[in-house]
N, C-alpha and C positions, 0 to 999 in steps of 0.2 A: 515742443514736448507734449505727448498725449496726456490729456487730463485723466486722473484716476477714475475708474468706473465706479459709479455710485452703487452701494449695496442695495439690493431689492428690498422693498418694504416688507415687514413681517405681516402675515395675514392672520386676522383674528375672526373666528366664527362666533357670532352673537346669536344665541337661541333664546327667544322670549316670545310669548304669545301676545304681549302688549305692544301695540305699534308705537305708543308714546315712549315706552322704555327702550325699544329697539332704536328709535330715532335719536334719543338722548345719548345712549351708549355709543352709537355709531359716530355721532358728532364728536364726542370727547376723544375717541380713539383716532379718528381721522385727523383731528387737530394736532395730535401728537405723532403723526407720520405713519400710522398703521393702515394697512389695507383691510377693509372690513367686508365680510360676507354675513348674510343674515338668514334666519330660518324662523318660521312661525310656531313650531312645536318640536318636541323631542324626535318624533319620527322623521320629519323633514330635516332636522338638524343632523340626524345620523346619516341620512342619504348624502347630504353635503359634505360632512366630515369624512366619510369613507371614500367619497369620490374626489374631493378637492384637496384633502390632506392639509388643512390649515396648520399654522404654527401653534395656535392656542385656541381653545374653545371656552367661551363664557356662556353659561347657561342658567336660566331661571329654574326654580323647582316645580312650582305648580303650573302645569300646562296640559292641554287636552291630548288625547291619543297616546302620548308617551311623555312622562314627566322627567324632571332632571335626574332623579335617582336612577331610573331605568336607562336613560341615555348614558350616564356615567358607567353603569355596569356593562352595557354593551360595548362602549368604546374601549374600556379597560380590559375586556375579555378578548377582543379581536387583535390578533398578532400585528396587524398593520397600523393600529391606532393605540396600542397598549401604552406606549410611552408618550402619547400626545398630552401636553399639559392641559388640565381642565380646571376651570374656576367656577364654583357655584356662586352666583350673584342673586340674592334673594331678600325678601322682606322679613323672613323668619329668623329671629335672633335667638330662639330658644335652644337649649342645650341638646335635646334629642334630635332636632333637625340637623344641627351641626355634626353631631356624632354620626348619624346615619349617612349624611352626605359624604363625610370623609371616609367612612367605612365602605361605601359603595365604590370608592376609587378616586374621588375628587382630590386634586392636589392642593387646593386652597378653598376657603369658604369666606365669603364677604357679604356683609349686610348692606343694603342700599341706603346708606346714610349720606356720606360725603363722597359722591362718585368722582368728582373732579380730580382729587388727589389719590384716594385709596385705590380706585380701579386701575389707573395707569401704573401705579407703583406695584400692584399685585401682578399685573400682566408682565411688566418688565422683569420682575423677580422670577416668575415662572419661566420666561424665555432664557434668563441667565442660567438656570439650572436644568434646562430641558435636555433630553437625550437626543442623539442623532435620529433622524426619521427612519422608521422601519420600512422594509420592503413589503409591498402588498402581496399577500399569499392567496387571496381569493378575489373573485370579481366583485367590484363595488356594487351595492344595491342601486336599482334605478328608480324605485318607487317606495313610498312608505310601507306598502304591503310587503315588499322584499325585506324591509327592515324588521317588520313584525315577525316574519318567518325566521329571520336570523335570531331575533330575541327569543323566540320559542325554542330554537335549537340550543341556544345558550342556557336557557332555564332548564331544559331537559338534561343537559350535560351537568349542570350544577346539582340537579336533583339526584342524578346517578351518583355523583361524588358524595353528596350528603347522606344518601342511603348507605353507601359503602362505609363511610366514616362511622355512621351509627352502628353498623354491623360489627365493625372492628372494635369499637368501645364496648358494645353489648357483650360480645363473646370474650374479648380480651380482659375486660375488667372483672369477669366472673372467675378468671383463672386465679388459683391460689398459689401457684408456683411458676417459676420461670419456664419450666418444661411445658406446663399446660398453656401458658401464654404463647410460647413459640409454636406449639402445635395448632392452636386456634388461628394464629396468623397464617400458617401454611394452608389450613383448610379454607380460609376465606380467599386467599390469593388464588387457590386452585379453581375457585368459582368464576374468576374474572380473567384468567390467563390460560390459554391452551398450551400446556407445558408437558414435556416428558418427565422433567425433574424440577422440583422446587427444593431449595435448601435455605435454612437459616443458620448462619454460623455466628457464634458469640464467643468473644475472647475476654476473659477477666484476668486479673493479675496472676492467679495460680492455676487456671484451667481454661480449656477451650472446648466448646461443645458444638456439634453440628447435628441439626435435625433435618433429616431427608424425607421427602415425600415423593414416591415414584409412581409413574403410570404403570399399568399392568403389563405393558410391553417391555419394560426395563428390568434387567437382571439386578437383583439385590447384591450379587457378588461381583458386579462390574463397575463399581463406583469409586474405586481407589484413586483413579486419576482426578476425579472431581473433588474428592476429599483433600488430596494433596494441594490442589489449586486453592481451595478455600482456606486451609490452614496457612498456606503461604500468604494469602491475601490478608489474613488476620495478623501476619507477622509473628506467628507462634514460635516462641523460643524453645530450644532443646531442653528437655526435662519437664516442660509444662504438661500437666495431666490432660490427656485428650479423651473425649467421650463422643460416641457416635450413636445416634438413634435413628433407625430406618423404619418407615411405614410404607406399606404397599409394595409394588414390584412383584417379580416372579422369580422362581428358582432358576429358570433358564429364560433368557431373553436378550434384548439388545443392550449394547453399552452406550454411554453418553460421552461424546467428545468433550473433554474439559474446555477446549477452546470455544465451544459453542455456548458457554454459560454467559448470560448477561448478568452483571454484578451491580447491585444497587446498595451503596453504603447507607446504613441507618445511624443517625447521630445519637449516640448514647453518652451518658455522663459517667466517666471513669471506666469505660469499656469500649470495645470495638464490636461492631455487628455488620453483617453483610447478608442481604437477601439475594439469592442466586436463582436464575430462571433459565432452563434449557427449553426453548420453544419447540413445539412440534414441527411447525413449518414457518417459512418466511412468507408473510403476506402483508398487504397494506394495513390490515387491522392491527398489526403488531404495534404500529406507532400509537394507536389509541390505547392499547394495553399499557405500553410504556409510559404514556402521558398520565394515565390513571394511576399507575403505581407511583410515579414521581409526585403526584398531587397528594396522595395519602401517606407518603413516606414519613412525614413528621408524626402522623397519628400512630403508625406502626411502631415507631421508635418510642413514643410516649407509653404505649401499652407495655412494651418490653421493659422500659425504665421503671414503671410502676410495679411490675411483677418482681423485678430485681430488688427494688427498695423494700417491698412487702416481705420478700423472702429473707432479706438481710435483717430487717427489724424483728421478724419472727425468730430468726436464729439468735439474734442478740438477746431477746427476751428469755431464751431457753438456756443461755450459757452463763457460766461464772465469769466475772470480769477478769480475774487473774489467770486462772488455769485453762479457760476455754472449755472445760468439761461441762456437762449438764449441771445446772444449778439445783438447789434442794427441791424446789417446787416441781421441776421437770423430772428429776430422777424419782421422786415419789409418785408422780403420775405414771411414769413408765413401770414402776413396781406394781401399781394397781392393775395396769393393763396386762402385765406378764402373769400375774396371779390368776386373773380371769381366764386368760388363754390356757394356762397350765391346767386349771380345774376343768375347763370345758373339754379339752382334748386328752386329759389324763396324762400329761407330760410332766417330767421332773422339772423342778426349778429350785435353784439355790441362790443365796446372796452372801456377800462378805462385807463386813465393816472393817475398814482399815484406818488406824489412827497413827499419826506420826509420833514416834517416841521422843520424849523430852523436848517437845516443841516450845514450851514456855521458857525453858532454860536457854534454848537457841536464841529466842527473841530477846530475852533479858541480857544475855551475854554479848551477843554480836549485833543486835539491832533487828528491826523489822525487815530491812532490805534483805538480809541474809535469810531471815525466816521465809520471806516470799520465794527466794531461790530454792529453799528446801521444799516448799510446797510444789513448786514447778517441777522439780526433779522427780518427786513422787508421782505427780500427775502424768509426766511423760512415761514413767515406767508402767503405770496402770493403763495408759492409752495404747501401749505396745502389746497389750495382752491379746488373747484370742479374739478373732474378728466378731463372733456373735455376742461377746460380752458387752454390757452397757455400763459406763462408768460416769459417776457424778460426784461433785463436791457436796458432801452432806452437811458439813459444819465447818468450823474454823480450820482444824487440821484433820478432819474426818472425811473419808471417802467411802462411797457406797458402790459396790460392784455387783451387778446382776448377772447371773449365769444361767440363761435359759437352757433347757434340754440337758441339764446337768444334775446328777444326784449328789448326795452328801459326800461320798467317797471321792468322786471326780472333782467336786468343788474344793475339797481339802487339798488334793494334789495340785490343783491350779493355784490355790492360795499360797502354798509353799513355794511354788515357782515364782509367784509375784513377790513374795518376801525376799527370795534370793536376788531377784532383779533389783529390788529397791536397795538392798544392802550392798550391792555391787556399785551403786552410784555414789558419788560424792560431789560436793560443791567446793569451790575455792573461796576461802575467807579473804578479807581485804589484804592480809599480809602474805597471801599466796599459798597458805597452808590448806590442805584438803580437810574437809569435814565430812565424816562418814554419816550417812543417813540410814536409819532403820525404822521399821514400823511393826505394829502388832495387829493381828487380824482375828476377828471372830466370825465363824461360818455357821450358817443355819440353812436347813432345807425345808421345803414345803411339806415333804412327806413326814416330818417330825411333828407337825401339828395335827392332832387327832380330832379333826372337826370337818364337817361337810363344807362350810363356807369360811375358809381361813381368811384372816384380814392382814393387811400390810403391817399394822401395828404389832400384832402377835409375832410375826416373823422377824420384824426389826428388833423387838424386845429380846428375843432369843439370841439373835446375833450380837446385840449390845452386851448382854450378860457374858457371853463368851469372850468378847473383846476385853472386858474388864478382868476376866480370869487370865487372859494372856498377859495383860499388863502386870497383874499381881504375881504371876509366875516368873517375872523377870524380863518381860518385853521381848521384842524381836522373835515372836513365835506365833503359831496358829493354834487356835482352839476351836473345835475338838481336833 
C-alpha cells in the first residue's frame, strides 16, 4: 500500500533588518516544521512576497528603505497578496503603534517578548483562518526600485480616493436638503465618470425620487425607459408618490438605452437608493471609474443618510406631534414671512383662527383619546383646504390658517367652506355612536390694519376678537 503523501510545509516570510532577530525567528519556525524565507527590509520583503507568494508574512516595524507599515499597506492593496496573512512582530508595545499597524492592514500584532510560544501560536492561528491564495494580476517586481514604484502608484491612488472623499463630504455636508445632497453627489460623480446620464434614485416609505443629470447630447424627453428601470430597481409599489428632477440635456437629442445603465446600490438606513451611470463609451479606464465609485460608495451613502436625517429632524421640529400640522412656532414664523411678502409686493393676505366647539366637554365626557380623534378630524379637514393655504396648530384646540393672495371677502368664503367640511365630519365614540364635530372661525385681513408696518400680533388680535364673537353668537359660524 502506498504511503500517504506528506503535506508540503507552509512557508513563512520573515522581514527584519536585524540579522540576530531573523536568525532567532527562523530557528523557531523551522523547529516547528515551517519553511522560512527572509528579507532584510520592507522593500526586499515586498519583492519576495509578491514573487514567492508565501503563506504568512512576519514583519518588523522599524526598517530602512521601507518600514513594516508601508509593507503592510502595499501587500494589502495588491490584489495578488491582499488576503495574505500578515503579522507585525515588534518591540513597540505602545497603543498608537498597535493601532496604526492593524489599521494599515496587519492581521495580528505581537510584541517580541516570549517568541517561543507566542510566535508559533500566532502564525498557526493566521494559517487556520487564511483565505485561499489569490491569482496574480500583475507581474511581480524584480527589484526594490520596482517595489517603490508600485508603492508610489498605490499612494497616488489612495490620494485620489482621499481627495474625492473630501470633496464628497465638503459638498455633501453643506447641503441642507436631500435634494441638494443628491445634486451635489451627481455633480461630483460627473467629474470622475465619462457619462451620458447619471441618476440618483431614492425610495422612502411614501415616495420615490429620481434626480437625473444629462449630457448635452441626451434628450430630456427620452428618459422614460431609464426612469421605469430605476423605479423598478427601487421596487416602487403602485400608489407611491413619484418625483423626477432633470438637469442638463437638450430639447432634441439622443436617447439612452435603459439596458446600458450600470447600477450601484447605496446602503441607506430605512430607505433604498441606487446610483445609475450610462457611460459614454466602453474603454479600459471604465474599470478604474467603477473601482473608484465602489470605493467611495459608503461615503456617498453617508452623505445621503445625513441629509435625510437632517431633513427629517427639521421637519419634526416644525410639526405638531399629534396632528402633523405646523406647530405654533413655525406657523407664527410663516405668518411673519407672509406679512413681509404681502407688504413688499402689495398683495392681499388674510388669516383665520379656528377653534373646536365644546372641546372641554368632549374631553370631560368621553376622555382625551376621543378629544385627540376630534382634533385629528379637524386637522384633516383643514389640510384638505386650498393648496396655497398654510395651516398650523396654534394652541390646544385652536388652528391658524394663512390665506396668501386672498382678500377679506374671499377669505370669508373659504372659511365658510372649511366650516362646512368640518361639520360634515364625525368621529365614532367607543360605543359606536357618531359624534358630530363643529368649529368657530374668526377671519381678519391685512388690509384692515391701517398702518404702514403691520405686525403679526395686530392681525392675530383682530382674528381672535372675531373668533370669540363667533363663539358668543352660538358657535359653528364665521365672523365677519
